[in-house]
ZAMARGU-4260 file (C-alpha; in steps of 0.2 Angstrom, whole numbers, plus 5000, padded with zeros to 4 digits):
<rodrens>
0) 5637/5039/5477 | 5638/5022/5468 | 5650/5016/5480 | 5640/5022/5495 | 5625/5012/5489
5) 5636/4997/5485 | 5641/4996/5504 | 5623/5000/5509 | 5617/4984/5499 | 5632/4974/5506
10) 5626/4977/5524 | 5608/4971/5520 | 5614/4956/5511 | 5624/4951/5526 | 5610/4954/5538
15) 5598/4943/5528 | 5611/4929/5526 | 5611/4927/5545 | 5595/4922/5554 | 5601/4928/5570
20) 5605/4945/5563 | 5588/4946/5555 | 5579/4941/5571 | 5590/4954/5581 | 5585/4967/5568
25) 5566/4964/5570 | 5569/4965/5589 | 5578/4982/5587 | 5563/4988/5577 | 5550/4984/5590
30) 5558/4986/5607 | 5560/5005/5606 | 5541/5006/5602 | 5536/4995/5617 | 5545/5007/5628
35) 5534/5021/5621 | 5518/5011/5621 | 5519/5004/5639 | 5523/5021/5647 | 5509/5030/5637
40) 5497/5016/5642 | 5502/5017/5660 | 5498/5036/5661 | 5483/5035/5650 | 5471/5044/5662
45) 5478/5043/5680 | 5466/5057/5686 | 5451/5046/5683 | 5456/5035/5697 | 5457/5047/5711
50) 5442/5039/5719 | 5454/5026/5725 | 5465/5038/5735 | 5458/5035/5753 | 5456/5051/5763
55) 5449/5050/5781 | 5436/5062/5787 | 5430/5065/5805 | 5418/5080/5811 | 5417/5084/5829
60) 5407/5100/5825 | 5393/5106/5837 | 5378/5115/5829 | 5374/5134/5833 | 5358/5144/5832
65) 5357/5159/5820 | 5341/5170/5818 | 5331/5156/5826 | 5338/5143/5814 | 5350/5129/5818
70) 5367/5130/5808 | 5378/5114/5808 | 5392/5117/5795 | 5401/5101/5800 | 5386/5090/5796
75) 5383/5098/5780 | 5401/5096/5776 | 5400/5077/5779 | 5384/5076/5768 | 5392/5085/5754
80) 5407/5073/5755 | 5396/5058/5754 | 5390/5064/5737 | 5408/5068/5731 | 5416/5054/5721
85) 5432/5063/5716 | 5442/5056/5731 | 5440/5040/5741 | 5432/5048/5757 | 5432/5037/5772
90) 5422/5043/5787 | 5430/5037/5804 | 5424/5039/5822 | 5438/5050/5830 | 5452/5062/5828
95) 5464/5049/5833 | 5458/5037/5819 | 5462/5050/5806 | 5479/5054/5813 | 5484/5036/5815
100) 5477/5031/5798 | 5487/5044/5789 | 5503/5041/5799 | 5502/5022/5796 | 5499/5024/5777
105) 5482/5017/5777 | 5475/5034/5771 | 5484/5046/5760 | 5477/5061/5769 | 5464/5065/5783
110) 5453/5080/5787 | 5447/5084/5805 | 5433/5097/5808 | 5434/5104/5827 | 5419/5105/5838
115) 5418/5124/5838 | 5419/5125/5819 | 5401/5131/5816 | 5402/5143/5831 | 5418/5151/5825
120) 5411/5153/5807 | 5395/5162/5813 | 5405/5173/5826 | 5406/5188/5813 | 5387/5191/5815
125) 5390/5196/5833 | 5405/5207/5828 | 5417/5195/5837 | 5426/5187/5823 | 5435/5170/5826
130) 5441/5162/5810 | 5437/5144/5810 | 5450/5130/5806 | 5451/5114/5797 | 5465/5102/5802
135) 5472/5093/5786 | 5484/5078/5788 | 5495/5071/5774 | 5507/5057/5772 | 5520/5064/5760
140) 5531/5048/5761 | 5519/5036/5752 | 5519/5045/5734 | 5526/5061/5726 | 5509/5065/5717
145) 5496/5059/5730 | 5499/5073/5742 | 5496/5086/5728 | 5480/5077/5723 | 5473/5076/5741
150) 5479/5094/5744 | 5468/5099/5730 | 5454/5090/5738 | 5457/5099/5754 | 5457/5116/5745
155) 5441/5112/5737 | 5433/5107/5753 | 5438/5124/5761 | 5430/5133/5746 | 5414/5122/5748
160) 5413/5127/5766 | 5415/5145/5762 | 5402/5145/5749 | 5389/5136/5760 | 5393/5148/5774
165) 5390/5163/5762 | 5374/5155/5755 | 5367/5152/5773 | 5371/5169/5780 | 5366/5178/5765
170) 5349/5169/5763 | 5345/5173/5781 | 5349/5191/5780 | 5340/5193/5764 | 5324/5186/5771
175) 5325/5198/5786 | 5329/5213/5774 | 5314/5209/5763 | 5302/5213/5777 | 5312/5229/5781
180) 5311/5234/5763 | 5292/5234/5763 | 5290/5245/5778 | 5303/5257/5772 | 5295/5259/5755
185) 5278/5264/5763 | 5286/5278/5773 | 5299/5284/5760 | 5290/5300/5753 | 5287/5307/5770
190) 5305/5303/5776 | 5312/5311/5760 | 5302/5327/5763 | 5308/5329/5781 | 5326/5325/5776
195) 5326/5338/5762 | 5318/5352/5773 | 5331/5349/5787 | 5346/5348/5775 | 5340/5364/5766
200) 5338/5373/5782 | 5355/5368/5789 | 5363/5372/5772 | 5356/5390/5773 | 5360/5393/5792
205) 5375/5405/5787 | 5362/5415/5777 | 5350/5414/5791 | 5363/5420/5803 | 5367/5434/5792
210) 5349/5439/5791 | 5347/5438/5810 | 5363/5449/5812 | 5356/5461/5798 | 5339/5462/5807
215) 5348/5467/5823 | 5359/5479/5814 | 5344/5486/5805 | 5335/5490/5821 | 5352/5499/5827
220) 5352/5509/5811 | 5334/5513/5810 | 5337/5532/5816 | 5350/5534/5802 | 5339/5526/5789
225) 5325/5538/5794 | 5337/5552/5791 | 5342/5546/5774 | 5324/5544/5769 | 5322/5562/5773
230) 5337/5566/5762 | 5331/5556/5748 | 5314/5565/5748 | 5325/5581/5746 | 5335/5574/5732
235) 5320/5573/5720 | 5322/5592/5718 | 5339/5588/5708 | 5332/5577/5695 | 5331/5590/5681
240) 5350/5594/5683 | 5353/5575/5682 | 5344/5574/5665 | 5354/5588/5658 | 5370/5579/5663
245) 5364/5563/5655 | 5361/5571/5638 | 5379/5577/5638 | 5385/5559/5641 | 5375/5553/5627
250) 5382/5566/5615 | 5400/5562/5620 | 5396/5543/5616 | 5391/5549/5599 | 5409/5555/5595
255) 5417/5538/5599 | 5418/5531/5581 | 5429/5546/5576 | 5440/5544/5592 | 5442/5525/5589
260) 5447/5528/5571 | 5460/5541/5576 | 5466/5529/5590 | 5468/5515/5578 | 5478/5526/5566
265) 5489/5532/5580 | 5492/5514/5586 | 5497/5509/5568 | 5509/5523/5566 | 5516/5520/5583
270) 5521/5502/5577 | 5532/5510/5564 | 5542/5522/5575 | 5558/5512/5571 | 5554/5515/5552
275) 5551/5534/5556 | 5567/5535/5565 | 5577/5527/5550 | 5568/5538/5538 | 5573/5553/5548
280) 5591/5547/5548 | 5590/5544/5529 | 5582/5561/5526 | 5596/5570/5536 | 5609/5561/5525
285) 5600/5566/5509 | 5598/5584/5515 | 5617/5585/5520 | 5622/5578/5503 | 5610/5588/5492
290) 5622/5600/5485 | 5634/5586/5480 | 5619/5577/5472 | 5614/5593/5463 | 5632/5596/5456
295) 5633/5578/5450 | 5616/5580/5441 | 5622/5596/5432 | 5638/5587/5427 | 5628/5572/5420
300) 5617/5583/5410 | 5632/5593/5402 | 5640/5576/5398 | 5625/5569/5391 | 5621/5584/5381
305) 5639/5585/5374 | 5637/5567/5369 | 5621/5570/5360 | 5629/5584/5350 | 5643/5573/5345
310) 5630/5559/5339 | 5620/5572/5329 | 5636/5578/5320 | 5642/5560/5316 | 5624/5556/5311
315) 5623/5571/5299 | 5641/5567/5292 | 5637/5548/5290 | 5629/5549/5272 | 5644/5558/5265
320) 5657/5547/5273 | 5648/5532/5266 | 5648/5539/5248 | 5666/5543/5250 | 5670/5526/5256
325) 5661/5518/5241 | 5669/5530/5228 | 5687/5527/5235 | 5687/5509/5240 | 5704/5502/5242
330) 5711/5519/5248 | 5717/5515/5266 | 5722/5533/5268 | 5705/5539/5265 | 5698/5527/5278
335) 5710/5533/5291 | 5708/5551/5288 | 5689/5553/5285 | 5679/5538/5291 | 5689/5531/5306
340) 5690/5548/5314 | 5671/5550/5313 | 5668/5533/5320 | 5680/5537/5334 | 5670/5552/5338
345) 5654/5541/5340 | 5662/5528/5351 | 5664/5539/5367 | 5646/5544/5364 | 5641/5526/5365
350) 5651/5525/5381 | 5642/5540/5388 | 5625/5532/5383 | 5629/5517/5393 | 5634/5526/5408
355) 5619/5537/5407 | 5607/5523/5403 | 5614/5513/5418 | 5613/5528/5430 | 5595/5531/5424
360) 5590/5513/5428 | 5598/5514/5445 | 5589/5531/5448 | 5573/5523/5442 | 5575/5509/5455
365) 5575/5522/5469 | 5561/5531/5462 | 5550/5516/5460 | 5555/5510/5477 | 5548/5527/5484
370) 5532/5525/5474 | 5529/5507/5479 | 5530/5513/5497 | 5518/5527/5494 | 5506/5515/5486
375) 5507/5504/5501 | 5503/5519/5512 | 5489/5525/5501 | 5482/5507/5502 | 5483/5507/5521
380) 5474/5523/5522 | 5461/5516/5511 | 5459/5501/5522 | 5456/5512/5537 | 5443/5522/5528
385) 5436/5513/5513 | 5426/5528/5508 | 5441/5540/5507 | 5441/5547/5489 | 5457/5556/5493
390) 5466/5540/5497 | 5459/5531/5482 | 5464/5546/5470 | 5482/5546/5477 | 5483/5528/5474
395) 5477/5529/5456 | 5490/5543/5453 | 5504/5534/5460 | 5500/5518/5450 | 5499/5528/5434
400) 5516/5536/5438 | 5524/5519/5441 | 5517/5514/5424 | 5525/5529/5415 | 5542/5528/5424
405) 5543/5509/5421 | 5539/5511/5402 | 5553/5524/5401 | 5565/5513/5410 | 5560/5498/5398
410) 5563/5509/5383 | 5580/5515/5389 | 5585/5497/5393 | 5579/5491/5376 | 5588/5505/5366
415) 5604/5503/5376 | 5604/5484/5373 | 5601/5487/5354 | 5615/5499/5354 | 5627/5488/5362
420) 5621/5473/5351 | 5625/5483/5335 | 5642/5489/5343 | 5647/5471/5347 | 5641/5465/5330
425) 5650/5479/5320 | 5666/5475/5330 | 5665/5456/5327 | 5662/5459/5308 | 5677/5471/5306
430) 5688/5459/5316 | 5688/5446/5302 | 5684/5431/5312 | 5691/5436/5329 | 5675/5436/5339
435) 5673/5446/5356 | 5657/5443/5366 | 5661/5454/5381 | 5645/5463/5380 | 5633/5448/5377
440) 5630/5445/5396 | 5626/5464/5399 | 5615/5464/5383 | 5605/5449/5390 | 5603/5457/5407
445) 5597/5474/5399 | 5584/5464/5389 | 5578/5455/5405 | 5577/5472/5414 | 5567/5479/5399
450) 5555/5464/5399 | 5552/5465/5418 | 5549/5484/5417 | 5537/5482/5403 | 5527/5469/5414
455) 5528/5481/5428 | 5521/5495/5417 | 5507/5485/5410 | 5502/5479/5427 | 5503/5496/5435
460) 5493/5504/5421 | 5479/5491/5423 | 5479/5492/5441 | 5478/5511/5440 | 5462/5509/5430
465) 5455/5496/5442 | 5459/5506/5458 | 5445/5518/5454 | 5432/5506/5459 | 5439/5489/5465
470) 5437/5484/5483 | 5451/5485/5496 | 5454/5466/5496 | 5455/5465/5477 | 5467/5480/5477
475) 5478/5472/5491 | 5480/5456/5481 | 5484/5465/5465 | 5497/5477/5474 | 5505/5461/5481
480) 5507/5454/5464 | 5514/5471/5458 | 5526/5470/5472 | 5532/5453/5466 | 5536/5460/5449
485) 5545/5475/5456 | 5555/5464/5467 | 5561/5455/5451 | 5566/5472/5444 | 5576/5476/5459
490) 5585/5460/5459 | 5588/5461/5440 | 5595/5479/5442 | 5606/5474/5456 | 5613/5460/5445
495) 5616/5472/5431 | 5624/5485/5442 | 5636/5471/5448 | 5643/5468/5431 | 5652/5485/5429
500) 5644/5486/5411 | 5650/5504/5409 | 5668/5499/5412 | 5666/5484/5400 | 5659/5496/5386
505) 5673/5508/5388 | 5686/5494/5387 | 5677/5487/5372 | 5677/5504/5363 | 5695/5506/5366
510) 5697/5489/5357 | 5686/5495/5343 | 5697/5510/5341 | 5713/5500/5341 | 5705/5489/5327
515) 5700/5504/5317 | 5718/5511/5318 | 5725/5494/5312 | 5732/5496/5295 | 5726/5479/5290
520) 5708/5486/5291 | 5703/5491/5273 | 5690/5503/5268 | 5680/5488/5260 | 5679/5480/5277
525) 5672/5496/5285 | 5660/5498/5271 | 5653/5480/5272 | 5655/5476/5291 | 5655/5493/5301
530) 5646/5506/5291 | 5630/5497/5289 | 5629/5495/5308 | 5632/5513/5312 | 5615/5521/5308
535) 5606/5508/5320 | 5620/5511/5333 | 5618/5530/5333 | 5599/5529/5333 | 5599/5518/5349
540) 5613/5527/5357 | 5604/5544/5354 | 5588/5537/5361 | 5597/5532/5377 | 5605/5548/5379
545) 5589/5558/5375 | 5580/5548/5388 | 5593/5552/5401 | 5594/5570/5396 | 5575/5572/5398
550) 5574/5563/5415 | 5590/5572/5422 | 5583/5589/5415 | 5566/5585/5424 | 5575/5581/5440
555) 5586/5597/5438 | 5571/5608/5437 | 5564/5601/5452 | 5580/5602/5462 | 5577/5620/5470
560) 5560/5615/5476 | 5565/5598/5481 | 5580/5606/5491 | 5568/5617/5501 | 5555/5603/5504
565) 5569/5592/5510 | 5575/5605/5522 | 5558/5608/5528 | 5554/5590/5530 | 5571/5587/5539
570) 5567/5601/5551 | 5550/5595/5554 | 5554/5577/5557 | 5571/5577/5565 | 5569/5593/5574
575) 5553/5586/5583 | 5557/5567/5583 | 5556/5565/5602 | 5540/5574/5603 | 5533/5564/5588
580) 5538/5547/5595 | 5532/5551/5613 | 5516/5558/5607 | 5513/5542/5596 | 5518/5531/5611
585) 5506/5539/5623 | 5491/5540/5612 | 5494/5522/5607 | 5495/5516/5625 | 5480/5526/5630
590) 5470/5518/5615 | 5475/5501/5619 | 5474/5501/5638 | 5461/5515/5643 | 5450/5517/5628
595) 5441/5500/5629 | 5436/5503/5647 | 5431/5521/5643 | 5421/5515/5628 | 5413/5501/5638
600) 5408/5513/5652 | 5401/5526/5641 | 5391/5513/5632 | 5384/5507/5648 | 5380/5524/5654
605) 5372/5529/5638 | 5361/5513/5638 | 5357/5516/5656 | 5352/5534/5652 | 5342/5529/5637
610) 5333/5514/5644 | 5333/5514/5663 | 5334/5532/5669 | 5317/5537/5665 | 5309/5522/5673
615) 5320/5524/5688 | 5315/5542/5691 | 5297/5537/5691 | 5300/5522/5702 | 5311/5533/5714
620) 5296/5545/5716 | 5284/5531/5719 | 5295/5521/5730 | 5299/5536/5741 | 5280/5539/5743
625) 5278/5521/5748 | 5293/5521/5760 | 5286/5536/5769 | 5269/5527/5772 | 5277/5510/5777
630) 5291/5516/5788 | 5281/5517/5805 | 5274/5499/5802 | 5292/5492/5797 | 5299/5500/5813
635) 5286/5492/5824 | 5288/5474/5815 | 5307/5475/5817 | 5306/5478/5835 | 5295/5462/5838
640) 5306/5451/5827 | 5322/5455/5837 | 5313/5451/5853 | 5309/5433/5846 | 5327/5431/5839
645) 5335/5435/5855 | 5324/5422/5864 | 5322/5407/5853 | 5335/5407/5839 | 5350/5399/5848
650) 5341/5384/5853 | 5332/5381/5836 | 5349/5383/5827 | 5357/5369/5838 | 5343/5357/5834
655) 5343/5360/5815 | 5362/5357/5815 | 5361/5340/5824 | 5347/5334/5814 | 5354/5338/5798
660) 5371/5330/5802 | 5362/5313/5806 | 5352/5314/5790 | 5367/5319/5779 | 5377/5304/5786
665) 5363/5292/5782 | 5360/5299/5765 | 5378/5298/5761 | 5380/5280/5764 | 5362/5274/5759
670) 5353/5276/5743 | 5335/5273/5749 | 5328/5268/5731 | 5342/5255/5728 | 5341/5249/5746
675) 5323/5246/5745 | 5325/5238/5728 | 5339/5227/5735 | 5329/5222/5751 | 5314/5217/5741
680) 5324/5205/5729 | 5322/5186/5729 | 5332/5180/5744 | 5337/5163/5736 | 5345/5171/5721
685) 5353/5185/5730 | 5361/5173/5743 | 5367/5162/5728 | 5375/5177/5720 | 5384/5183/5736
690) 5391/5165/5738 | 5396/5163/5720 | 5398/5180/5712 | 5409/5175/5697 | 5407/5161/5684
695) 5423/5155/5676 | 5422/5153/5657 | 5436/5142/5650 | 5442/5142/5632 | 5454/5129/5628
700) 5466/5129/5613 | 5474/5113/5605 | 5463/5102/5616 | 5470/5084/5619 | 5457/5072/5627
705) 5468/5061/5638 | 5484/5063/5648 | 5492/5048/5639 | 5490/5056/5622 | 5497/5072/5629
710) 5512/5063/5636 | 5514/5053/5620 | 5526/5066/5611 | 5538/5065/5625 | 5539/5046/5625
715) 5539/5045/5606 | 5554/5056/5604 | 5562/5047/5619 | 5560/5029/5611 | 5568/5036/5595
720) 5583/5041/5604 | 5584/5025/5614 | 5582/5016/5598 | 5597/5025/5591 | 5607/5021/5606
725) 5602/5002/5605 | 5608/5002/5587 | 5624/5010/5591 | 5627/4998/5605 | 5623/4982/5595
730) 5629/4987/5577 | 5646/4992/5573 | 5650/5008/5564 | 5665/5001/5554 | 5662/4990/5539
735) 5671/4974/5538 | 5680/4973/5521 | 5694/4962/5513 | 5710/4970/5507 | 5703/4972/5489
740) 5687/4981/5495 | 5697/4992/5507 | 5707/4998/5492 | 5691/5001/5482 | 5681/5011/5496
745) 5687/5026/5504 | 5683/5032/5522 | 5669/5044/5517 | 5660/5031/5507 | 5661/5018/5521
750) 5655/5032/5533 | 5640/5036/5522 | 5636/5018/5517 | 5635/5012/5535 | 5625/5028/5540
755) 5612/5023/5527 | 5610/5007/5535 | 5607/5015/5552 | 5595/5028/5545 | 5584/5015/5536
760) 5583/5005/5553 | 5579/5021/5562 | 5565/5026/5550 | 5557/5009/5551 | 5558/5011/5571
765) 5549/5028/5569 | 5536/5022/5557 | 5532/5007/5569 | 5530/5018/5584 | 5520/5032/5575
770) 5508/5019/5567 | 5507/5010/5584 | 5502/5026/5593 | 5488/5029/5582 | 5481/5011/5578
775) 5487/5001/5593 | 5485/5011/5608 | 5474/5024/5600 | 5483/5039/5606 | 5475/5056/5600
780) 5483/5064/5585 | 5476/5080/5577 | 5487/5079/5561 | 5490/5060/5557 | 5500/5062/5541
785) 5511/5076/5548 | 5513/5065/5564 | 5520/5051/5553 | 5530/5063/5542 | 5538/5072/5557
790) 5542/5056/5566 | 5552/5050/5551 | 5560/5067/5550 | 5564/5067/5568 | 5572/5049/5568
795) 5583/5054/5553 | 5589/5069/5563 | 5592/5059/5579 | 5602/5046/5568 | 5612/5061/5561
800) 5618/5065/5578 | 5621/5048/5586 | 5629/5039/5572 | 5643/5052/5569 | 5646/5052/5588
805) 5648/5033/5589 | 5657/5032/5573 | 5670/5045/5578 | 5672/5042/5596 | 5666/5024/5599
810) 5662/5020/5617 | 5665/5038/5621 | 5652/5043/5608 | 5639/5031/5616 | 5642/5039/5633
815) 5639/5056/5625 | 5623/5050/5618 | 5617/5043/5635 | 5622/5060/5643 | 5612/5069/5631
820) 5597/5057/5635 | 5599/5060/5653 | 5600/5079/5652 | 5585/5079/5640 | 5573/5070/5651
825) 5575/5084/5664 | 5580/5099/5654 | 5569/5097/5638 | 5553/5103/5648 | 5543/5088/5642
830) 5534/5083/5658 | 5534/5099/5667 | 5536/5117/5660 | 5554/5121/5660 | 5551/5137/5670
835) 5548/5126/5685 | 5565/5118/5684 | 5581/5124/5691 | 5592/5137/5684 | 5604/5124/5676
840) 5590/5115/5667 | 5583/5132/5661 | 5600/5137/5654 | 5603/5121/5644 | 5585/5119/5638
845) 5587/5129/5622 | 5603/5119/5617 | 5596/5102/5618 | 5589/5094/5602 | 5577/5085/5612
850) 5568/5101/5617 | 5564/5104/5598 | 5560/5086/5595 | 5546/5085/5608 | 5539/5102/5603
855) 5539/5096/5585 | 5529/5080/5589 | 5517/5090/5600 | 5513/5101/5585 | 5506/5087/5575
860) 5497/5079/5590 | 5488/5095/5597 | 5487/5105/5581 | 5500/5114/5571 | 5505/5132/5574
865) 5517/5134/5559 | 5529/5147/5566 | 5534/5136/5580 | 5534/5121/5569 | 5546/5129/5557
870) 5557/5134/5571 | 5558/5116/5577 | 5562/5109/5560 | 5575/5122/5556 | 5585/5119/5573
875) 5583/5100/5571 | 5590/5101/5553 | 5605/5111/5559 | 5609/5098/5573 | 5606/5083/5561
880) 5615/5090/5546 | 5629/5098/5556 | 5633/5082/5566 | 5633/5072/5550 | 5644/5084/5541
885) 5656/5085/5555 | 5658/5066/5556 | 5660/5065/5537 | 5674/5077/5537 | 5683/5072/5554
890) 5681/5053/5551 | 5697/5051/5541 | 5708/5063/5551 | 5705/5057/5568 | 5703/5038/5564
895) 5721/5034/5568 | 5720/5042/5585 | 5704/5034/5590 | 5710/5017/5584 | 5725/5019/5595
900) 5714/5024/5610 | 5702/5009/5607 | 5716/4997/5606 | 5723/5003/5622 | 5706/5002/5630
905) 5704/4984/5624 | 5720/4979/5633 | 5710/4981/5649 | 5701/4965/5645 | 5685/4974/5651
910) 5680/4986/5637 | 5676/4978/5620
</rodrens>
């Protein structure tokens, strides 16, 4: 950087040493600003001088009469234009003067009003619409903008004529309608009454026709009516029989609650037909396999009883064996001959206890499943009849049975877990450090089963006590909670069964026997490690076997009765399955489909009998008496009425129809109240509203007071680019150095040093034009500080683009700068919205740095919208920094080539 600044200072020393160079620099600083100032000044407020644009006007219009009032739209138009100062209106004497003046260029435009203009405009009143025409002449050769301005004047004139016409016609019509509204208001009540009567009568004509037809039919049916009246008189003798039948209907209606309860129960059971069929299949299977199940039960009782006998013998011999072991410690033969055989006898009993205990738990699962089903059924019965004591008692008993069975299962699981724990502990103690935890997982699951069964027993016991008095909803909630605990037991029992724990116990016992038979096992080891565990092991094993024997014996005693009950139930259920399902389906369908209708009809009949029938009997008797008296008079009146209908009704009906049609058409299209209100309004205000129904409210954002100020951003950015092009054309981009200096300064240092010189001059140009805009020509700037700051920033970015182009490519770079300038004037959207330009310019618009430059300066002039301003700053920074870095990096590599091309161009003696 030091070398860069040395070269930068060298440039300025050389400039100030030369008076010509200094003066030239001053000119370069000011000339670009003059370009901006003069253009902005010339366009400061062009639309304020439109009064100097001469437009010829001639009216040949002839007045017409409307509502006894003369209408001369042409004269009114001329009067209005005399007052209008927006354009230079010139009133001539003929149509030819208008056309010749526009053609010669004397007038920019001309307007001719034809002689039948007012007549055509008012033609719509008579229903013969002839659209009036204005003739507009324009000379488009004189100037590009003038035709647009005069065209706007012509459009305004057209709108003014339309407004005046509307006000004139609307005012005349409103005055006439005011008078009509007063007369209409006075007669409105009578008109409404007549219209209402006529419309109502017409609306009821079908009904009247029906009455006419009925009157004629009634006269025809009179003989039959008299005969029926005679029969009705005779019917009163049957009223006592009717009352007897009515009492029976009331009695039947009293039995409906019992019928409804039975129907609801049948529907509930019918919904469980698939379950009933599955139960029948399961019952058939159990009945067929009953003998096998009974034999298995007998065998299990025998095995368990034998195991219990062995355990009792071992238990009674245990004290003597223990004493013998202590008296003869160290005698291995004694251990093998006396102690080990006794232990061997106990181990199979442990295995039997495991099998029996697991079978008991499995059996208990099935028993509890049945009981939980029974509890659900009892609860359903209690829901259907909350006062059923039998259902409540059955529920209490089932819950108590669940509590007892669950506690038995818990005790069995606990005893078996304790027995297996002591067995495993005894083995591991005797194994002298060789541990085997085969039974640990099974012991844990047995303990889990015992815990769940204990919870089930406690909950069932408490619920059994509560079931005596609790409500059905309370019982349902607690039974649901009990079912959750039972589901846990079912899952735990399934997991336990899946372990094959009985097989593991048998295998473990075999290992124990092998350990006891090992000669390395001494009597001392048995005394200290095995014998102390045997009492507890035997106790828990005996408890498991006893529970199993008790439960199995209980089942064995019930087997004969159970066999007969199963056989009877199987015969009853499966032998009559079709009849049961058909009957349930039929009853359920009748209850769902027919019973509601029957119930409703019986209810209506009962209500009628209780409330209406007595009165009807009295009214019937009274009415028959009156009919008998009035019948001759009615017959005479009916005859007279039919004569009148035959003679006059057709003509009367036609008149009603026509009158109602006319009233309906008027009523549909006219609201009399609104019409009267409208007709009586102020004619002047109404005509003004009709002519000008809408008021336009304009809200302007980022307002800029003058056209010159609005165009200043474009010319400010343009003069900066032009200033950069002037610098690149007058100043050289290469620094003149002697040989020593050339060796000291590299290409990048020379490139950067000269860029600083260009940049400083450019910043001074930007500062001068910015300050001149604000203080010399007084252009409007919303954000003065940001305007100056962004002007400096923009000039720096422009210089970052132009300097590398000229430094790298010389005259070619200058040409590129001019091309960018030319494209930017049309493609940057500075003077007109880019959307109004051609496709090519819309396509290049986002790629031109000038687009973002003009937008950046506009933000500071009109008011900053930061998202847009940041976008402009970022894009310009990318252009400026990108071009500068490209020049810095490419300067040295392409300099030889460019020097060669430049030398070749100089040979032409035309290009410097």
